[in-house]
C-alpha positions in Angstrom: 0.4 0.9 9.9 -0.7 3.2 13.1 -3.6 1.0 13.1 -1.7 -1.9 13.9 0.7 -0.8 16.2 -1.4 2.0 18.5 -2.7 -0.6 20.4 0.6 -1.4 21.3 2.0 1.0 22.0 4.6 1.2 19.1 3.0 4.3 17.5 5.6 6.5 19.0 8.5 4.8 17.7 7.4 4.5 13.7 5.8 8.4 14.4 9.1 9.9 13.5 10.5 7.3 10.7 7.1 7.4 9.2 8.0 10.8 6.4 11.2 9.3 5.8 9.9 5.6 4.6 6.9 7.5 2.8 9.0 10.4 0.9 11.9 7.5 -0.4 8.7 5.4 -1.5 7.2 7.6 -3.7 10.3 7.6 -5.3 10.1 3.8 -6.0 6.4 4.4 -7.3 5.9 5.7 -11.4 3.7 8.9 -10.4 6.3 11.2 -12.0 7.9 9.1 -14.5 6.2 6.2 -16.6 6.4 2.5 -15.9 9.8 0.8 -16.2 10.3 -1.0 -19.4 13.2 -3.0 -18.6 14.3 -6.1 -16.9 15.7 -4.9 -13.8 13.6 -2.5 -12.8 9.9 -4.4 -13.7 10.4 -6.5 -11.6 10.9 -4.2 -8.3 7.6 -2.1 -10.1 6.2 -5.7 -9.5 6.8 -6.1 -6.2 5.0 -3.0 -5.6 1.8 -3.2 -4.6 1.0 0.5 -5.5 2.6 0.2 -8.9 0.0 -1.7 -9.8 -2.9 0.4 -8.9 -1.1 3.1 -10.3 -0.6 2.0 -13.3 -3.6 0.4 -13.3 -5.6 4.2 -13.4 -2.8 5.3 -15.9 -4.0 2.8 -18.2 -7.4 3.8 -18.1 -7.1 7.5 -18.1 -4.4 7.6 -21.1 -4.7 4.0 -23.3 -7.9 3.3 -22.2 -7.6 -0.4 -21.4 -5.6 -2.6 -18.5 -2.3 -3.1 -19.9 -1.8 -5.2 -17.1 -5.4 -6.5 -15.8 -3.7 -9.2 -13.5 -1.5 -7.6 -11.4 -4.5 -5.0 -11.2 -6.7 -7.8 -9.8 -4.4 -8.8 -7.3 -3.2 -5.5 -5.9 -7.1 -4.9 -5.4 -7.4 -8.4 -3.9 -4.6 -8.0 -1.4 -5.6 -4.4 -0.4 -9.2 -5.6 0.5 -7.7 -8.1 2.4 -5.5 -5.8 4.1 -8.8 -3.6 5.0 -10.3 -6.5 6.1 -7.7 -7.6 8.5 -7.4 -4.9 10.0 -10.6 -4.2 10.3 -11.0 -7.4 12.1 -8.2 -6.4 14.2 -9.6 -2.5 15.1 -12.8 -4.6 16.1 -11.4 -7.3 18.4 -8.9 -4.3 19.5 -11.5 -2.1 20.6 -12.6 -3.7 24.4 -9.1 -3.7 25.6 -8.1 -0.5 24.5 -11.3 0.5 26.4 -10.0 -1.2 29.5 -6.8 0.6 29.5 -8.4 3.7 28.9 
């Protein structure tokens, strides 16, 4: 978040709210409870990209196989795309940031 907002000066606005949202986000991710199996909550769990990565780690640790390999693969592809786009944005904006300093 800070990597994208720092060049435009928006980090100071987001910084106080970030711990609150991350705290609420942790309750939406199946870290301290098992993944939901009922219909309304499983949709919320499917939308959350972090839950697919955590469920895959849980499955490989305790089950031995991936129970949802397509969700894991989609989360990995999206994560690499976000990493690549953030890296490209940083490399593109680095000369402009150096000029401002």
